C-alpha positions in Angstrom: 0.0 0.0 0.0 1.3 3.4 -0.9 2.3 5.5 2.2 -0.2 8.3 1.5 -3.1 5.8 1.7 -2.2 4.8 5.2 -0.9 8.2 6.5 -4.3 9.9 6.9 -2.9 13.4 7.6 -0.6 13.2 4.6 -3.5 12.2 2.4 -5.5 15.1 3.8 -2.7 17.5 2.9 -2.2 16.1 -0.6 -5.9 16.4 -1.4 -6.0 19.9 0.1 -3.1 21.1 -2.1 -4.7 19.5 -5.1 -8.0 21.3 -4.4 -6.3 24.6 -4.0 -4.1 24.4 -7.1 -6.4 22.6 -9.6 -10.0 22.1 -8.5 -10.8 25.6 -7.2 -9.4 27.3 -10.4 -11.4 24.9 -12.6 -14.6 25.7 -10.7 -13.9 29.4 -10.8 -13.6 29.3 -14.6 -17.3 28.2 -14.7 -18.7 30.1 -11.7 -17.0 33.0 -9.8 -16.9 32.1 -6.1 -18.2 34.8 -3.8 -18.2 35.1 -0.1 -21.2 33.4 1.5 -21.9 30.9 -1.3 -23.3 27.6 -0.1 -21.3 24.5 -1.0 -22.3 20.9 -0.4 -19.8 18.0 -0.8 -21.2 14.6 -1.1 -18.8 12.0 0.3 -16.5 14.6 1.9 -14.1 12.1 3.3 -11.5 13.8 5.6 -12.7 17.2 4.5 -9.8 18.5 2.4 -12.0 20.1 -0.2 -14.2 21.7 2.5 -11.2 23.5 3.8 -10.1 24.7 0.4 -13.6 26.1 -0.5 -14.1 27.6 2.9 -10.8 29.5 2.5 -12.3 30.9 -0.7 -15.3 32.2 1.2 -17.9 29.4 0.9 -20.1 28.2 3.7 -19.5 24.5 3.4 -21.6 21.4 4.3 -20.0 17.9 4.1 -22.0 14.7 4.0 -20.1 11.5 4.8 -21.2 8.0 5.8 -17.8 6.4 6.7 -17.1 6.9 10.5 -13.3 7.0 10.3 -13.3 9.8 7.6 -15.8 11.8 9.6 -13.8 11.5 12.7 -10.7 12.7 10.9 -12.6 15.6 9.3 -13.9 16.7 12.7 -10.4 16.7 14.0 -8.7 18.5 11.2 -11.5 21.0 10.4 -12.1 21.9 14.1 -11.3 25.7 13.5 -13.7 25.9 10.5 -16.4 24.0 12.4 -16.1 26.3 15.4 -16.4 29.4 13.3 -19.4 28.1 11.4 -17.6 27.9 8.1 -18.0 24.1 7.9 -20.6 21.7 9.2 -20.4 17.9 8.9 -23.4 15.5 8.5 -23.1 11.8 9.2 -25.7 10.5 6.8 -26.6 8.8 3.5 -27.4 11.7 1.1 -30.7 10.0 0.2 -31.8 10.5 3.9 -31.2 14.3 3.7 -33.7 16.9 2.5 -31.9 20.1 1.5 -34.1 22.8 3.0 -35.7 20.8 5.8 -32.5 19.3 7.2 -29.8 21.7 5.9 -31.8 24.9 5.8 -30.6 25.8 2.3 -30.1 24.8 -1.3 -26.6 25.1 -2.7 -24.7 27.2 -5.2 -22.1 24.4 -5.7 -22.1 20.7 -5.2 -18.9 18.7 -5.2 -18.3 15.0 -5.8 -14.6 14.2 -5.9 -13.7 10.5 -6.4 -17.2 9.5 -5.3 -19.4 8.7 -8.3 -17.3 5.6 -9.2 -18.3 4.1 -5.8 -22.0 4.6 -6.2 -24.3 1.7 -7.3 -27.2 3.6 -8.7 -25.3 6.5 -10.4 -28.3 7.7 -12.4 -30.4 8.0 -9.3 -27.8 10.0 -7.4 -27.1 12.4 -10.3 -30.8 13.0 -10.8 -31.4 13.4 -7.0 -28.9 16.2 -6.8 -31.2 18.6 -8.5 -33.2 18.7 -5.2 -30.1 20.4 -3.6 -29.2 23.0 -6.2 -30.2 26.6 -6.4 -31.6 27.6 -9.8 -28.2 28.7 -11.1 -26.3 26.0 -9.2 -23.5 23.8 -10.6 -22.1 20.4 -9.8 -18.4 19.5 -10.0 -17.4 15.9 -10.7 -13.9 14.5 -10.6 -13.3 10.8 -11.1 -11.1 8.2 -12.7 -12.6 6.4 -15.8 -13.0 2.7 -15.0 -10.8 1.4 -17.8 -7.8 3.6 -16.9 -4.7 1.7 -15.8 -5.5 1.7 -12.1 -9.3 2.3 -12.3 -9.9 -0.6 -9.9 -8.0 1.2 -7.1 -5.6 -1.8 -7.0 -2.9 0.6 -6.0 -4.3 0.0 -2.5 -2.9 -3.5 -2.5 0.5 -4.9 -1.5 3.1 -6.4 -3.9 2.7 -7.0 -7.6 -1.1 -6.7 -7.5 -0.8 -3.1 -6.4 1.7 -2.2 -9.1 0.1 -4.0 -12.1 -2.2 -1.9 -14.4 -5.4 -3.1 -16.1 -5.8 -6.4 -14.3 -8.9 -5.1 -12.6 -10.7 -5.6 -16.0 -10.5 -9.4 -15.8 -13.8 -11.2 -15.5 -15.1 -11.1 -11.9 -14.4 -14.7 -11.0 -10.7 -14.3 -12.1 -10.6 -10.9 -10.3 -11.8 -12.4 -7.1 -9.6 -15.5 -7.5 -6.4 -13.4 -7.8 -7.3 -11.4 -4.7 -7.9 -14.6 -2.7 -4.8 -16.3 -4.0 -2.7 -13.4 -2.8 -4.6 -13.2 0.6 -5.8 -9.7 -0.2 -9.5 -10.2 -0.9 -11.5 -7.0 -0.4 -15.2 -6.4 -0.7 -14.4 -2.7 -1.3 -12.4 -3.6 -4.4 -15.2 -5.9 -5.6 -17.7 -3.2 -5.1 -15.6 -0.7 -7.1 -15.4 -3.3 -10.0 -19.2 -3.4 -9.9 -19.7 0.4 -9.9 -16.8 1.7 -12.0 -17.9 4.2 -14.6 -16.7 5.2 -18.0 -16.7 8.7 -19.6 -19.4 7.5 -22.1 -21.7 6.2 -19.3 -21.3 9.3 -17.3 -22.2 11.6 -20.2 -25.1 9.4 -21.1 -26.5 9.7 -17.5 -26.2 13.5 -17.7 -28.2 13.5 -20.9 -30.9 11.2 -19.4 -31.2 13.1 -16.1 -31.5 16.6 -17.8 -28.1 18.2 -17.3 -25.8 20.1 -19.6 -22.0 20.2 -19.5 -20.6 23.6 -18.8 -16.9 22.7 -18.7 -14.8 19.5 -18.9 -11.2 18.6 -18.8 -9.7 15.1 -19.4 -6.3 14.4 -17.8 -3.7 12.0 -19.2 -1.8 12.5 -15.9 -4.1 13.2 -13.0 -3.0 16.5 -11.2 -3.0 14.7 -7.8 -0.2 12.4 -9.1 2.2 15.4 -8.8 1.9 15.2 -5.0 1.8 11.5 -4.9 4.5 10.5 -7.4 6.1 13.7 -8.6 4.6 13.4 -12.1 3.6 16.6 -13.8 -0.1 17.0 -14.6 -0.8 16.7 -18.3 -4.1 17.3 -20.2 -5.2 14.5 -22.5 -4.2 14.8 -26.2 -7.1 16.1 -28.2 -7.0 13.2 -30.6 -7.3 10.6 -27.7 -10.0 12.6 -26.0 -12.0 12.6 -29.2 -12.1 8.8 -29.5 -15.0 7.3 -27.5 -14.2 4.2 -25.4 -10.5 4.2 -26.3 -9.9 7.4 -24.3 -11.0 5.7 -21.1 -7.9 3.4 -21.2 -5.4 6.4 -21.3 -7.2 9.0 -19.2 -6.5 8.9 -15.5 -9.0 11.5 -14.4 -11.8 13.7 -15.7 -13.2 16.9 -14.4 -16.8 18.0 -15.3 -19.0 20.9 -14.3 -22.7 20.5 -15.0 -25.9 22.4 -14.4 -29.6 21.4 -15.0 -30.9 22.2 -18.4 -33.3 25.2 -18.6 
């Protein structure tokens, strides 16, 4: 397992730097961020993005189901929580009503490395309209399923953690390799079940009534600069233009969407 996955504070700091340098500027190009804007992060994890957006003036709400991440977020965001800049909700997003439970709708919703873990992706993406103000936007960042490490196998020890593309094996072989190497993980099996391609994501947007405001495909994910020292690189235009093939060579995508008028 890579060090930054087991060192929670280091992972928090990496994600915070990535949010400040890459995600905030990307969002600002689509919607100027003004003091007092309401932001909701679904699956906020340890809260790195909440800190970055609160620094930019947003009033932030994070929803998280995983107790350990929520515990870390409460610890590291204590100053923001105390000042009212951030609040944390321990809940499934489907159990929350925007105005009844949160007292507001939102200017910005953020899902970073979340949608690829969701079983009913179409339901969630459609559901988010209930949380948006009329001119609200949603930011998505996720790795396409077919990319070299789209199965999150980098979390594993030994050769399994270093080998690209093997997560695309049929499920029985996938499970068999995990068991043979004593690293079976229901989390990785679930990711294999829920992994999402660029084409499926865009198809869901069309079905659920959204339009794309802005998008960027990355050949080298910006977060790799902090993890591995690799310089971020935007995907080549030719590769980006080839459906399905592009998923194999694109390590991350950023999208900003809004409901169609």
